[in-house]
Backbone as CSV, one residue per row, in Angstrom:
resi,resn,N_x,N_y,N_z,CA_x,CA_y,CA_z,C_x,C_y,C_z
1,UNK,-27.822,2.086,3.918,-27.404,2.885,2.789,-25.892,3.012,2.755
2,UNK,-25.284,3.254,3.911,-23.838,3.386,3.995,-23.148,2.080,3.621
3,UNK,-23.679,0.946,4.119,-23.099,-0.360,3.797,-23.188,-0.635,2.303
4,UNK,-24.300,-0.295,1.703,-24.489,-0.490,0.269,-23.459,0.307,-0.521
5,UNK,-23.252,1.553,-0.145,-22.274,2.402,-0.821,-20.866,1.877,-0.607
6,UNK,-20.563,1.480,0.625,-19.238,0.946,0.944,-18.964,-0.334,0.156
7,UNK,-19.931,-1.272,0.152,-19.751,-2.522,-0.593,-19.599,-2.230,-2.085
8,UNK,-20.355,-1.282,-2.606,-20.239,-0.911,-4.020,-18.849,-0.416,-4.352
9,UNK,-18.269,0.400,-3.460,-16.909,0.907,-3.686,-15.892,-0.227,-3.619
10,UNK,-16.014,-1.097,-2.611,-15.099,-2.235,-2.474,-15.225,-3.151,-3.683
11,UNK,-16.451,-3.411,-4.112,-16.695,-4.276,-5.268,-16.055,-3.689,-6.531
12,UNK,-16.177,-2.386,-6.720,-15.565,-1.732,-7.887,-14.049,-1.835,-7.843
13,UNK,-13.469,-1.620,-6.673,-12.011,-1.740,-6.521,-11.546,-3.175,-6.786
14,UNK,-12.316,-4.156,-6.295,-11.969,-5.557,-6.541,-12.025,-5.851,-8.034
15,UNK,-13.007,-5.309,-8.739,-13.120,-5.506,-10.182,-11.925,-4.934,-10.923
16,UNK,-11.488,-3.744,-10.537,-10.303,-3.136,-11.153,-9.048,-3.952,-10.860
17,UNK,-8.915,-4.400,-9.622,-7.776,-5.224,-9.239,-7.749,-6.516,-10.058
18,UNK,-8.918,-7.156,-10.190,-9.011,-8.403,-10.944,-8.654,-8.175,-12.412
19,UNK,-9.115,-7.077,-12.974,-8.783,-6.757,-14.375,-7.280,-6.600,-14.545
20,UNK,-6.636,-5.973,-13.585,-5.183,-5.814,-13.646,-4.458,-7.144,-13.566
21,UNK,-4.929,-8.019,-12.695,-4.308,-9.340,-12.566,-4.500,-10.154,-13.845
22,UNK,-5.665,-10.001,-14.499,-5.913,-10.738,-15.739,-4.891,-10.409,-16.813
23,UNK,-4.410,-9.197,-16.835,-3.399,-8.808,-17.816,-2.117,-9.589,-17.561
24,UNK,-1.787,-9.779,-16.276,-0.563,-10.494,-15.925,-0.720,-12.010,-15.999
25,UNK,-1.919,-12.517,-15.762,-2.184,-13.960,-15.775,-3.341,-14.205,-16.744
26,UNK,-3.036,-14.341,-18.038,-4.086,-14.398,-19.056,-5.054,-15.583,-18.950
27,UNK,-4.685,-16.644,-18.230,-5.602,-17.787,-18.181,-6.690,-17.625,-17.131
28,UNK,-6.644,-16.547,-16.345,-7.716,-16.318,-15.384,-9.034,-16.124,-16.127
29,UNK,-10.116,-16.599,-15.540,-11.413,-16.397,-16.193,-11.799,-14.930,-16.164
30,UNK,-12.741,-14.550,-17.027,-13.252,-13.175,-16.966,-13.955,-12.966,-15.629
31,UNK,-14.388,-11.763,-15.370,-15.106,-11.488,-14.126,-16.371,-12.359,-14.068
32,UNK,-16.727,-12.822,-12.876,-17.949,-13.629,-12.749,-19.183,-12.825,-13.123
33,UNK,-20.257,-13.536,-13.388,-21.520,-12.878,-13.725,-22.052,-12.107,-12.519
34,UNK,-22.651,-10.974,-12.789,-23.252,-10.193,-11.705,-24.550,-10.870,-11.254
35,UNK,-24.990,-10.541,-10.067,-26.249,-11.111,-9.579,-27.418,-10.655,-10.449
36,UNK,-27.325,-9.467,-11.033,-28.394,-8.987,-11.919,-28.511,-9.881,-13.154
37,UNK,-27.398,-10.393,-13.645,-27.416,-11.280,-14.812,-27.849,-12.689,-14.410
38,UNK,-27.312,-13.178,-13.300,-27.613,-14.545,-12.854,-29.106,-14.744,-12.628
39,UNK,-29.792,-13.715,-12.155,-31.215,-13.858,-11.829,-32.136,-13.703,-13.037
40,UNK,-31.577,-13.599,-14.236,-32.420,-13.530,-15.430,-32.884,-14.935,-15.817
41,UNK,-33.918,-15.012,-16.638,-34.472,-16.296,-17.055,-33.451,-17.175,-17.758
42,UNK,-32.446,-16.568,-18.372,-31.419,-17.335,-19.092,-30.710,-18.346,-18.185
43,UNK,-30.589,-18.031,-16.913,-29.855,-18.905,-15.999,-30.758,-19.704,-15.067
44,UNK,-32.054,-19.489,-15.144,-32.990,-20.259,-14.332,-33.246,-21.602,-15.012
45,UNK,-33.717,-22.568,-14.247,-34.082,-23.856,-14.819,-33.084,-24.950,-14.495
46,UNK,-33.031,-25.951,-15.361,-32.296,-27.184,-15.108,-30.899,-27.160,-15.711
47,UNK,-29.921,-27.638,-14.903,-28.524,-27.742,-15.308,-28.003,-29.118,-14.919
48,UNK,-27.295,-29.775,-15.833,-26.752,-31.117,-15.607,-25.274,-31.035,-15.231
49,UNK,-24.905,-31.698,-14.142,-23.515,-31.723,-13.695,-22.674,-32.526,-14.687
50,UNK,-21.540,-31.956,-15.068,-20.646,-32.589,-16.040,-19.323,-32.993,-15.401
51,UNK,-18.671,-32.056,-14.705,-17.342,-32.328,-14.155,-17.046,-31.338,-13.039
52,UNK,-15.994,-31.655,-12.269,-15.546,-30.765,-11.196,-14.026,-30.757,-11.147
53,UNK,-13.492,-29.674,-10.640,-12.048,-29.539,-10.460,-11.797,-28.862,-9.123
54,UNK,-10.618,-29.132,-8.552,-10.278,-28.541,-7.256,-8.769,-28.423,-7.123
55,UNK,-8.348,-27.588,-6.177,-6.929,-27.471,-5.877,-6.447,-28.651,-5.052
56,UNK,-7.334,-29.225,-4.270,-6.988,-30.325,-3.377,-7.932,-31.489,-3.659
57,UNK,-7.370,-32.667,-3.873,-8.182,-33.837,-4.205,-9.259,-34.112,-3.156
58,UNK,-8.975,-33.813,-1.881,-9.968,-34.021,-0.826,-11.231,-33.205,-1.046
59,UNK,-11.108,-32.072,-1.741,-12.271,-31.228,-2.006,-13.236,-31.854,-3.017
60,UNK,-12.810,-32.949,-3.638,-13.671,-33.645,-4.610,-14.328,-34.885,-4.013
61,UNK,-14.141,-35.133,-2.719,-14.621,-36.393,-2.131,-16.123,-36.586,-2.281
62,UNK,-16.911,-35.532,-2.159,-18.366,-35.703,-2.300,-18.753,-36.041,-3.742
63,UNK,-17.953,-35.598,-4.703,-18.235,-35.902,-6.106,-17.892,-37.353,-6.443
64,UNK,-16.943,-37.943,-5.725,-16.488,-39.304,-6.018,-17.569,-40.346,-5.756
65,UNK,-18.511,-40.048,-4.880,-19.580,-41.002,-4.590,-20.859,-40.690,-5.381
66,UNK,-20.816,-39.612,-6.161,-21.993,-39.178,-6.918,-21.883,-39.640,-8.362
67,UNK,-22.890,-40.361,-8.827,-22.905,-40.822,-10.213,-23.344,-39.708,-11.155
68,UNK,-24.354,-38.961,-10.744,-24.882,-37.876,-11.574,-25.627,-36.884,-10.687
69,UNK,-25.850,-35.693,-11.232,-26.531,-34.658,-10.462,-27.203,-33.673,-11.412
70,UNK,-28.364,-33.208,-11.003,-29.095,-32.167,-11.737,-29.373,-31.030,-10.758
71,UNK,-29.118,-29.805,-11.200,-29.492,-28.626,-10.424,-30.698,-27.979,-11.072
72,UNK,-31.601,-27.487,-10.243,-32.705,-26.673,-10.737,-32.629,-25.348,-9.984
73,UNK,-32.444,-24.260,-10.728,-32.307,-22.937,-10.127,-33.585,-22.154,-10.385
74,UNK,-34.097,-21.559,-9.317,-35.365,-20.828,-9.423,-35.254,-19.518,-8.650
75,UNK,-35.761,-18.454,-9.255,-35.757,-17.141,-8.609,-36.953,-17.052,-7.666
76,UNK,-36.688,-16.588,-6.459,-37.728,-16.428,-5.466,-37.849,-14.957,-5.073
77,UNK,-38.748,-14.698,-4.186,-38.939,-13.329,-3.694,-37.746,-12.908,-2.848
78,UNK,-37.673,-11.646,-2.571,-36.657,-11.091,-1.675,-35.229,-11.343,-2.146
79,UNK,-35.002,-11.285,-3.451,-33.654,-11.428,-4.000,-32.955,-12.715,-3.578
80,UNK,-33.679,-13.818,-3.607,-33.070,-15.113,-3.305,-33.254,-16.064,-4.472
81,UNK,-32.348,-17.029,-4.546,-32.439,-18.118,-5.506,-32.581,-19.412,-4.721
82,UNK,-33.459,-20.287,-5.163,-33.560,-21.618,-4.583,-32.881,-22.578,-5.545
83,UNK,-31.931,-23.330,-5.022,-31.188,-24.303,-5.825,-31.529,-25.682,-5.287
84,UNK,-32.132,-26.505,-6.141,-32.489,-27.869,-5.770,-31.588,-28.818,-6.558
85,UNK,-30.943,-29.709,-5.829,-30.067,-30.700,-6.456,-30.682,-32.077,-6.294
86,UNK,-30.742,-32.821,-7.369,-31.111,-34.224,-7.324,-29.888,-35.012,-7.757
87,UNK,-29.317,-35.748,-6.826,-28.076,-36.476,-7.090,-28.325,-37.974,-6.977
88,UNK,-27.688,-38.726,-7.852,-27.723,-40.182,-7.760,-26.435,-40.623,-7.067
89,UNK,-26.607,-41.182,-5.867,-25.495,-41.723,-5.100,-25.756,-43.216,-4.982
90,UNK,-24.940,-43.995,-5.684,-25.219,-45.428,-5.785,-26.503,-45.630,-6.564
91,UNK,-27.435,-46.374,-5.978,-28.733,-46.596,-6.625,-29.810,-45.656,-6.102
92,UNK,-29.443,-44.767,-5.191,-30.408,-43.897,-4.539,-30.392,-42.487,-5.122
93,UNK,-31.559,-41.885,-5.150,-31.671,-40.479,-5.538,-31.796,-39.653,-4.267
94,UNK,-30.974,-38.620,-4.167,-30.995,-37.751,-2.995,-31.320,-36.326,-3.429
95,UNK,-32.153,-35.685,-2.645,-32.554,-34.313,-2.951,-32.024,-33.368,-1.877
96,UNK,-31.401,-32.288,-2.321,-30.925,-31.233,-1.431,-31.444,-29.909,-1.951
97,UNK,-31.793,-29.014,-1.042,-32.267,-27.693,-1.433,-31.556,-26.642,-0.589
98,UNK,-31.083,-25.600,-1.273,-30.410,-24.486,-0.615,-30.999,-23.189,-1.155
99,UNK,-30.912,-22.150,-0.359,-31.299,-20.807,-0.803,-30.066,-19.921,-0.759
100,UNK,-29.949,-19.071,-1.770,-28.824,-18.144,-1.872,-29.350,-16.722,-2.021
101,UNK,-28.688,-15.789,-1.349,-28.990,-14.380,-1.560,-28.401,-13.962,-2.901
102,UNK,-29.191,-13.288,-3.713,-28.726,-12.756,-5.001,-28.893,-11.240,-4.963
103,UNK,-28.242,-10.633,-4.008,-28.373,-9.197,-3.786,-27.396,-8.425,-4.651
104,UNK,-27.857,-7.355,-5.256,-26.959,-6.555,-6.094,-25.831,-5.951,-5.262
105,UNK,-26.094,-5.696,-4.008,-25.089,-5.078,-3.156,-23.922,-6.033,-2.859
106,UNK,-24.137,-7.340,-2.901,-23.062,-8.300,-2.634,-22.550,-8.968,-3.902
107,UNK,-23.122,-8.584,-5.056,-22.731,-9.185,-6.322,-21.251,-8.998,-6.594
108,UNK,-20.638,-9.935,-7.238,-21.167,-11.136,-7.881,-21.285,-12.343,-6.949
109,UNK,-21.042,-12.141,-5.651,-21.076,-13.261,-4.719,-22.508,-13.668,-4.393
110,UNK,-22.754,-14.969,-4.401,-24.037,-15.523,-3.971,-23.777,-16.198,-2.629
111,UNK,-24.320,-15.622,-1.564,-24.140,-16.193,-0.236,-25.333,-17.080,0.089
112,UNK,-25.041,-18.307,0.559,-26.130,-19.155,1.011,-26.785,-18.472,2.199
113,UNK,-28.086,-18.616,2.345,-28.825,-17.867,3.369,-28.397,-18.231,4.791
114,UNK,-27.767,-19.377,4.998,-27.225,-19.693,6.323,-25.777,-19.211,6.461
115,UNK,-25.260,-18.573,5.412,-23.909,-18.015,5.346,-22.812,-19.069,5.507
116,UNK,-23.138,-20.333,5.238,-22.143,-21.397,5.322,-21.459,-21.676,3.988
117,UNK,-21.899,-21.042,2.917,-21.298,-21.278,1.602,-21.424,-20.012,0.759
118,UNK,-20.517,-19.900,-0.203,-20.546,-18.776,-1.135,-20.227,-19.320,-2.530
119,UNK,-20.868,-18.731,-3.538,-20.669,-19.200,-4.916,-20.445,-18.013,-5.852
120,UNK,-19.698,-18.281,-6.908,-19.525,-17.365,-8.034,-19.885,-18.149,-9.283
121,UNK,-20.472,-17.481,-10.284,-20.890,-18.169,-11.508,-20.326,-17.451,-12.727
122,UNK,-19.789,-18.250,-13.643,-19.335,-17.752,-14.944,-20.188,-18.378,-16.030
123,UNK,-20.397,-17.652,-17.118,-21.108,-18.254,-18.239,-20.141,-19.154,-19.017
124,UNK,-20.679,-19.887,-19.966,-19.891,-20.858,-20.713,-18.909,-20.272,-21.705
125,UNK,-18.905,-18.948,-21.877,-17.930,-18.331,-22.787,-16.507,-18.673,-22.372
126,UNK,-16.309,-18.874,-21.098,-15.006,-19.244,-20.555,-14.438,-20.482,-21.251
127,UNK,-15.309,-21.405,-21.634,-14.878,-22.652,-22.260,-15.536,-22.860,-23.625
128,UNK,-16.007,-21.774,-24.217,-16.632,-21.811,-25.538,-17.847,-22.742,-25.578
129,UNK,-18.691,-22.630,-24.567,-19.910,-23.437,-24.479,-21.054,-22.532,-24.036
130,UNK,-21.819,-21.979,-24.977,-22.886,-21.049,-24.606,-23.994,-21.673,-23.758
131,UNK,-24.095,-22.996,-23.748,-25.140,-23.650,-22.959,-24.579,-24.238,-21.660
132,UNK,-23.486,-23.656,-21.156,-22.845,-24.124,-19.925,-22.688,-22.984,-18.926
133,UNK,-22.496,-23.372,-17.672,-22.071,-22.447,-16.632,-20.975,-23.129,-15.813
134,UNK,-20.133,-22.320,-15.211,-19.108,-22.807,-14.294,-19.393,-22.152,-12.949
135,UNK,-19.521,-22.986,-11.918,-19.807,-22.496,-10.573,-18.601,-22.783,-9.686
136,UNK,-18.083,-21.744,-9.054,-17.035,-21.904,-8.047,-17.730,-21.843,-6.700
137,UNK,-17.572,-22.896,-5.913,-18.273,-22.993,-4.631,-17.273,-23.201,-3.504
138,UNK,-17.435,-22.417,-2.463,-16.730,-22.644,-1.201,-17.815,-23.071,-0.220
139,UNK,-17.762,-24.331,0.215,-18.863,-24.852,1.028,-18.586,-24.720,2.521
140,UNK,-19.501,-25.279,3.318,-19.420,-25.144,4.772,-18.181,-25.802,5.371
141,UNK,-17.556,-26.723,4.636,-16.329,-27.374,5.106,-15.080,-26.687,4.567
142,UNK,-15.270,-25.518,3.974,-14.202,-24.737,3.351,-13.541,-25.487,2.195
143,UNK,-14.297,-26.398,1.597,-13.830,-27.099,0.404,-14.184,-26.247,-0.807
144,UNK,-13.222,-26.073,-1.697,-13.390,-25.226,-2.874,-13.410,-26.107,-4.114
145,UNK,-14.427,-25.939,-4.925,-14.491,-26.697,-6.178,-15.088,-25.831,-7.272
146,UNK,-14.648,-26.106,-8.485,-15.234,-25.487,-9.680,-16.027,-26.586,-10.372
147,UNK,-17.274,-26.299,-10.697,-18.151,-27.310,-11.285,-18.661,-26.838,-12.638
148,UNK,-18.645,-27.741,-13.582,-19.174,-27.483,-14.920,-20.570,-28.072,-15.016
149,UNK,-21.526,-27.234,-15.433,-22.904,-27.672,-15.657,-23.306,-27.309,-17.081
150,UNK,-24.154,-28.156,-17.682,-24.639,-27.902,-19.036,-26.159,-27.999,-19.056
151,UNK,-26.758,-27.411,-20.078,-28.222,-27.415,-20.200,-28.781,-28.766,-20.608
152,UNK,-27.969,-29.621,-21.205,-28.494,-30.925,-21.608,-27.623,-32.041,-21.049
153,UNK,-28.091,-33.271,-21.179,-27.417,-34.419,-20.581,-26.115,-34.790,-21.281
154,UNK,-25.946,-34.406,-22.516,-24.758,-34.788,-23.274,-23.882,-33.570,-23.531
155,UNK,-22.646,-33.649,-23.071,-21.704,-32.545,-23.259,-20.535,-33.060,-24.081
156,UNK,-20.169,-32.310,-25.093,-19.085,-32.714,-25.990,-17.772,-32.851,-25.224
157,UNK,-16.974,-33.833,-25.615,-15.671,-34.056,-24.992,-14.772,-32.830,-25.088
158,UNK,-14.915,-32.062,-26.183,-14.084,-30.862,-26.348,-14.395,-29.832,-25.255
159,UNK,-15.651,-29.737,-24.866,-16.060,-28.798,-23.816,-15.468,-29.250,-22.477
160,UNK,-15.554,-30.536,-22.202,-15.006,-31.073,-20.951,-13.502,-30.858,-20.909
161,UNK,-12.830,-31.095,-22.021,-11.384,-30.891,-22.086,-11.036,-29.405,-21.920
162,UNK,-11.835,-28.517,-22.500,-11.598,-27.079,-22.353,-11.748,-26.662,-20.891
163,UNK,-12.764,-27.192,-20.209,-12.953,-26.913,-18.784,-11.748,-27.409,-17.986
164,UNK,-11.345,-28.642,-18.239,-10.201,-29.223,-17.529,-8.945,-28.377,-17.750
165,UNK,-8.724,-27.976,-18.981,-7.548,-27.184,-19.329,-7.566,-25.824,-18.627
166,UNK,-8.723,-25.150,-18.632,-8.843,-23.846,-17.961,-8.615,-23.985,-16.456
167,UNK,-9.123,-25.049,-15.879,-8.949,-25.249,-14.447,-7.490,-25.573,-14.116
168,UNK,-6.838,-26.370,-14.952,-5.415,-26.672,-14.739,-4.577,-25.403,-14.816
169,UNK,-4.980,-24.475,-15.663,-4.258,-23.224,-15.833,-4.262,-22.391,-14.548
170,UNK,-5.293,-22.554,-13.712,-5.339,-21.860,-12.426,-5.012,-22.835,-11.285
171,UNK,-4.303,-23.892,-11.630,-3.775,-24.890,-10.686,-4.835,-25.730,-9.999
172,UNK,-6.028,-25.799,-10.568,-7.037,-26.749,-10.084,-6.823,-28.027,-10.897
173,UNK,-5.810,-28.792,-10.497,-5.365,-29.922,-11.297,-6.075,-31.222,-10.963
174,UNK,-6.767,-31.276,-9.820,-7.544,-32.467,-9.493,-8.894,-32.345,-10.193
175,UNK,-9.228,-33.372,-10.963,-10.370,-33.300,-11.887,-11.191,-34.571,-11.768
176,UNK,-12.507,-34.416,-11.926,-13.401,-35.567,-11.901,-14.555,-35.320,-12.867
177,UNK,-14.814,-36.281,-13.710,-15.949,-36.229,-14.633,-17.069,-37.093,-14.050
178,UNK,-18.307,-36.624,-14.181,-19.442,-37.400,-13.677,-19.468,-38.765,-14.369
179,UNK,-19.523,-39.866,-13.599,-19.489,-41.206,-14.212,-20.704,-41.522,-15.099
180,UNK,-21.888,-41.088,-14.680,-23.138,-41.305,-15.429,-23.381,-42.780,-15.753
181,UNK,-23.067,-43.655,-14.821,-23.288,-45.093,-15.038,-24.744,-45.489,-14.819
182,UNK,-25.434,-44.782,-13.920,-26.807,-45.147,-13.570,-27.843,-44.123,-14.010
183,UNK,-27.429,-43.153,-14.780,-28.361,-42.157,-15.291,-28.695,-41.082,-14.273
184,UNK,-29.430,-40.084,-14.721,-29.812,-38.958,-13.876,-31.094,-39.269,-13.119
185,UNK,-31.194,-38.733,-11.919,-32.449,-38.751,-11.172,-33.268,-37.577,-11.687
186,UNK,-34.479,-37.805,-12.039,-35.347,-36.703,-12.465,-35.752,-35.910,-11.231
187,UNK,-36.165,-34.680,-11.438,-36.436,-33.790,-10.324,-37.484,-34.306,-9.358
188,UNK,-38.434,-35.096,-9.824,-39.480,-35.589,-8.932,-39.174,-36.974,-8.356
189,UNK,-38.010,-37.582,-8.708,-37.638,-38.909,-8.227,-37.020,-38.902,-6.847
190,UNK,-36.249,-37.887,-6.533,-35.448,-37.886,-5.315,-36.340,-37.755,-4.081
191,UNK,-35.864,-38.378,-3.019,-36.617,-38.321,-1.760,-36.017,-37.301,-0.828
């Protein structure tokens, strides 16, 4: 109970601090979505990888070998989300599955259940795309990337350019668009 109250106070202070910084740096994104919002049906289901940006080009190395990727997000018991990725690397389909805590007490942060990664999610309003999300991920290698996902396989060039522009504004100048040369792996294709 004490930890919950303490985290709530820290989270509120961080929100106020972030709001103040936004006034000084207008290109910062709005506050990330809360875990209560992320776990609604609106954000569950299939998302297609469109592009990624990072502060350091090395943080994009895993994306450089990936032709395409699909995420499937599903709400599970005990305030967790299961995220299944089907990625096409070369001619092969690869499947990865992770679980994230979606606890209101740690919101808006989504901690992977092994605590090796943390994610924040923004809705597509950031780039004027209601059918998109932007995920900021710090992975187990401490690589930081912002990823654009859309609900369908085709994303307008204007949306991709808006994402790139917003990321450049926060100095994430290294950018990569999904090549999509070999198509997407369907959720049941990956091994």
